[in-house]
MIDOSE-1310 file (N, C-alpha, C; in nm, 2 decimals, decimal comma, always signed):
residues 111
matk	-5,01/+6,88/-7,63/-5,10/+6,88/-7,52/-5,22/+6,95/-7,55; -5,34/+6,90/-7,53/-5,47/+6,96/-7,56/-5,50/+7,06/-7,45; -5,56/+7,17/-7,50/-5,60/+7,28/-7,41/-5,74/+7,25/-7,37; -5,77/+7,26/-7,24/-5,90/+7,24/-7,19/-5,98/+7,37/-7,20
isld	-6,10/+7,37/-7,26/-6,18/+7,49/-7,27/-6,30/+7,47/-7,18; -6,32/+7,57/-7,10/-6,44/+7,57/-7,01/-6,55/+7,66/-7,07; -6,67/+7,60/-7,09/-6,78/+7,67/-7,14/-6,89/+7,69/-7,03; -6,94/+7,81/-7,02/-7,05/+7,83/-6,92/-7,18/+7,83/-7,01
isgc	-7,26/+7,73/-6,99/-7,38/+7,72/-7,07/-7,51/+7,75/-6,98; -7,48/+7,80/-6,86/-7,60/+7,83/-6,78/-7,69/+7,93/-6,83; -7,64/+8,02/-6,91/-7,73/+8,12/-6,97/-7,81/+8,07/-7,09; -7,79/+7,95/-7,13/-7,86/+7,89/-7,24/-7,99/+7,82/-7,19
apap	-8,00/+7,80/-7,07/-8,12/+7,72/-7,02/-8,24/+7,82/-7,01; -8,36/+7,76/-7,03/-8,48/+7,84/-7,02/-8,50/+7,89/-6,88; -8,55/+8,01/-6,87/-8,58/+8,06/-6,73/-8,68/+7,97/-6,66; -8,67/+7,95/-6,54/-8,77/+7,86/-6,46/-8,91/+7,91/-6,48
glep	-9,00/+7,82/-6,50/-9,14/+7,85/-6,51/-9,19/+7,89/-6,65; -9,10/+7,91/-6,74/-9,14/+7,95/-6,88/-9,18/+7,83/-6,96; -9,30/+7,84/-7,02/-9,34/+7,73/-7,10/-9,40/+7,79/-7,23; -9,38/+7,71/-7,34/-9,43/+7,76/-7,47/-9,59/+7,77/-7,47
mars	-9,64/+7,85/-7,55/-9,78/+7,86/-7,57/-9,83/+7,72/-7,62; -9,95/+7,68/-7,57/-10,00/+7,56/-7,61/-10,02/+7,55/-7,77; -9,99/+7,44/-7,82/-9,99/+7,43/-7,97/-10,12/+7,46/-8,03; -10,23/+7,42/-7,96/-10,37/+7,45/-8,01/-10,39/+7,60/-8,01
kate	-10,35/+7,66/-7,91/-10,36/+7,81/-7,90/-10,28/+7,88/-8,01; -10,16/+7,83/-8,03/-10,07/+7,89/-8,13/-10,13/+7,87/-8,27; -10,19/+7,75/-8,30/-10,26/+7,73/-8,42/-10,38/+7,82/-8,44; -10,46/+7,84/-8,34/-10,57/+7,93/-8,35/-10,53/+8,07/-8,38
iaal	-10,43/+8,12/-8,31/-10,38/+8,26/-8,33/-10,32/+8,27/-8,46; -10,25/+8,17/-8,51/-10,19/+8,18/-8,64/-10,30/+8,19/-8,75; -10,41/+8,12/-8,73/-10,52/+8,13/-8,83/-10,58/+8,28/-8,83; -10,59/+8,33/-8,71/-10,63/+8,47/-8,70/-10,54/+8,57/-8,77
lkav	-10,41/+8,55/-8,74/-10,31/+8,64/-8,80/-10,31/+8,63/-8,96; -10,33/+8,50/-9,00/-10,33/+8,48/-9,15/-10,45/+8,55/-9,21; -10,56/+8,55/-9,14/-10,68/+8,61/-9,19/-10,67/+8,76/-9,20; -10,59/+8,82/-9,11/-10,58/+8,97/-9,12/-10,45/+9,01/-9,20
adpt	-10,37/+8,92/-9,23/-10,24/+8,95/-9,30/-10,26/+8,97/-9,45; -10,35/+9,06/-9,48/-10,39/+9,09/-9,62/-10,43/+9,24/-9,62; -10,37/+9,32/-9,71/-10,40/+9,46/-9,71/-10,55/+9,49/-9,72; -10,62/+9,42/-9,81/-10,76/+9,44/-9,83/-10,84/+9,41/-9,70
rlqi	-10,80/+9,31/-9,64/-10,88/+9,27/-9,51/-10,85/+9,38/-9,40; -10,73/+9,43/-9,40/-10,71/+9,54/-9,30/-10,79/+9,66/-9,33; -10,80/+9,69/-9,46/-10,88/+9,80/-9,50/-11,03/+9,78/-9,47; -11,08/+9,66/-9,49/-11,21/+9,63/-9,45/-11,24/+9,64/-9,30
lali	-11,15/+9,59/-9,22/-11,16/+9,61/-9,08/-11,16/+9,75/-9,04; -11,08/+9,83/-9,10/-11,07/+9,98/-9,06/-11,20/+10,04/-9,10; -11,26/+10,01/-9,22/-11,39/+10,07/-9,26/-11,50/+10,03/-9,17; -11,50/+9,90/-9,13/-11,61/+9,86/-9,04/-11,60/+9,94/-8,91
rqsp	-11,48/+9,95/-8,85/-11,46/+10,02/-8,73/-11,51/+10,17/-8,74; -11,49/+10,23/-8,86/-11,52/+10,37/-8,88/-11,67/+10,39/-8,91; -11,74/+10,29/-8,95/-11,88/+10,30/-8,99/-11,97/+10,32/-8,87; -12,09/+10,38/-8,90/-12,19/+10,39/-8,79/-12,22/+10,26/-8,72
dsra	-12,22/+10,26/-8,59/-12,25/+10,14/-8,51/-12,14/+10,03/-8,53; -12,03/+10,07/-8,59/-11,92/+9,98/-8,61/-11,96/+9,85/-8,68; -12,04/+9,87/-8,78/-12,09/+9,75/-8,86/-12,11/+9,80/-9,01; -12,10/+9,71/-9,10/-12,11/+9,74/-9,24/-12,16/+9,63/-9,32
cicd	-12,23/+9,67/-9,43/-12,28/+9,57/-9,53/-12,17/+9,57/-9,64; -12,17/+9,46/-9,71/-12,07/+9,45/-9,82/-12,10/+9,57/-9,92; -12,23/+9,60/-9,94/-12,26/+9,71/-10,03/-12,19/+9,85/-9,98; -12,16/+9,86/-9,85/-12,10/+9,98/-9,80/-11,95/+9,98/-9,83
ltep	-11,90/+9,87/-9,87/-11,75/+9,86/-9,89/-11,70/+9,85/-10,03; -11,79/+9,82/-10,12/-11,75/+9,81/-10,26/-11,69/+9,94/-10,32; -11,76/+10,05/-10,30/-11,72/+10,17/-10,36/-11,59/+10,22/-10,30; -11,58/+10,23/-10,16/-11,45/+10,28/-10,10/-11,33/+10,20/-10,14
ldls	-11,35/+10,07/-10,15/-11,24/+9,98/-10,18/-11,22/+9,96/-10,33; -11,31/+10,00/-10,41/-11,31/+9,99/-10,56/-11,29/+9,84/-10,59; -11,37/+9,75/-10,53/-11,36/+9,61/-10,55/-11,50/+9,56/-10,57; -11,51/+9,45/-10,64/-11,65/+9,39/-10,67/-11,70/+9,32/-10,54
qpti	-11,83/+9,30/-10,54/-11,90/+9,24/-10,43/-11,85/+9,10/-10,41; -11,83/+9,02/-10,51/-11,77/+8,88/-10,49/-11,64/+8,88/-10,42; -11,55/+8,98/-10,46/-11,42/+8,99/-10,40/-11,43/+9,02/-10,25; -11,51/+9,12/-10,22/-11,53/+9,15/-10,08/-11,59/+9,04/-10,00
shhm	-11,69/+8,97/-10,06/-11,75/+8,86/-10,00/-11,65/+8,75/-9,96; -11,56/+8,73/-10,05/-11,45/+8,63/-10,03/-11,37/+8,67/-9,90; -11,33/+8,79/-9,89/-11,25/+8,84/-9,78/-11,34/+8,83/-9,65; -11,46/+8,87/-9,66/-11,55/+8,86/-9,54/-11,57/+8,72/-9,49
kkmt	-11,58/+8,63/-9,59/-11,59/+8,48/-9,55/-11,47/+8,43/-9,48; -11,35/+8,47/-9,52/-11,23/+8,43/-9,46/-11,22/+8,48/-9,31; -11,26/+8,60/-9,29/-11,25/+8,66/-9,16/-11,36/+8,61/-9,07; -11,48/+8,57/-9,13/-11,59/+8,52/-9,05/-11,56/+8,37/-9,01
evgl	-11,49/+8,30/-9,10/-11,45/+8,16/-9,07/-11,37/+8,15/-8,94; -11,28/+8,25/-8,92/-11,19/+8,24/-8,80/-11,25/+8,32/-8,68; -11,38/+8,36/-8,70/-11,45/+8,43/-8,59/-11,42/+8,58/-8,57; -11,34/+8,63/-8,66/-11,30/+8,78/-8,64/-11,42/+8,87/-8,67
ltse	-11,51/+8,83/-8,76/-11,63/+8,90/-8,79/-11,75/+8,82/-8,75; -11,85/+8,90/-8,71/-11,98/+8,84/-8,68/-12,08/+8,90/-8,79; -12,19/+8,83/-8,81/-12,28/+8,88/-8,91/-12,42/+8,87/-8,86; -12,50/+8,97/-8,91/-12,64/+8,98/-8,87/-12,72/+9,01/-8,99
kkgt	-12,82/+8,93/-9,02/-12,90/+8,95/-9,14/-13,02/+9,04/-9,10; -13,04/+9,15/-9,18/-13,15/+9,24/-9,16/-13,22/+9,25/-9,30; -13,33/+9,19/-9,32/-13,40/+9,18/-9,45/-13,31/+9,11/-9,54; -13,28/+9,17/-9,66/-13,20/+9,10/-9,76/-13,05/+9,14/-9,74
wvyy	-13,01/+9,22/-9,64/-12,88/+9,26/-9,62/-12,81/+9,19/-9,50; -12,68/+9,17/-9,51/-12,61/+9,11/-9,40/-12,51/+9,22/-9,36; -12,51/+9,24/-9,23/-12,42/+9,34/-9,17/-12,31/+9,27/-9,09; -12,19/+9,32/-9,11/-12,08/+9,26/-9,04/-12,02/+9,35/-8,93
sinq	-11,98/+9,29/-8,82/-11,92/+9,36/-8,71/-11,79/+9,29/-8,67; -11,70/+9,36/-8,61/-11,58/+9,30/-8,56/-11,61/+9,23/-8,43; -11,57/+9,11/-8,41/-11,59/+9,03/-8,29/-11,48/+9,08/-8,19; -11,52/+9,17/-8,10/-11,42/+9,23/-8,01/-11,34/+9,14/-7,93
kiwn	-11,40/+9,03/-7,89/-11,33/+8,93/-7,81/-11,21/+8,87/-7,89; -11,24/+8,84/-8,01/-11,13/+8,78/-8,10/-11,03/+8,89/-8,13; -11,08/+9,01/-8,16/-10,98/+9,12/-8,19/-10,89/+9,15/-8,07; -10,94/+9,14/-7,95/-10,86/+9,16/-7,83/-10,75/+9,05/-7,82
qisd	-10,79/+8,93/-7,86/-10,68/+8,82/-7,86/-10,56/+8,86/-7,95; -10,59/+8,92/-8,06/-10,48/+8,96/-8,15/-10,41/+9,08/-8,09; -10,48/+9,18/-8,03/-10,41/+9,29/-7,98/-10,33/+9,25/-7,85; -10,38/+9,15/-7,78/-10,31/+9,11/-7,66/-10,17/+9,05/-7,69
lfd	-10,15/+9,00/-7,81/-10,02/+8,95/-7,85/-9,91/+9,06/-7,85; -9,95/+9,18/-7,86/-9,86/+9,29/-7,88/-9,84/+9,37/-7,75; -9,90/+9,32/-7,64/-9,89/+9,39/-7,51/-9,76/+9,34/-7,44
């Protein structure tokens, strides 16, 4: 004689009103996280935040990071492409700042 097993699966159902993040939003945030998921890029962001007026030129970053200008330029380009950094040209120099709106999107993930 077979034993009848009763399973309560009501706890497996999603809570009412919960919906996943929109795929487009998830893709956008994933690109941001990928851009900052690099130790050098995190160092760059920290240096920019610490610098006067919260902006820095690549020439301000080469010595503290002990990296070449092309290497830092590569990292800056990746962060600029996702909107994390903004740039402003002054004469022959380009100064980078953290886009606070985009930075807040990242920090909001952890609230």
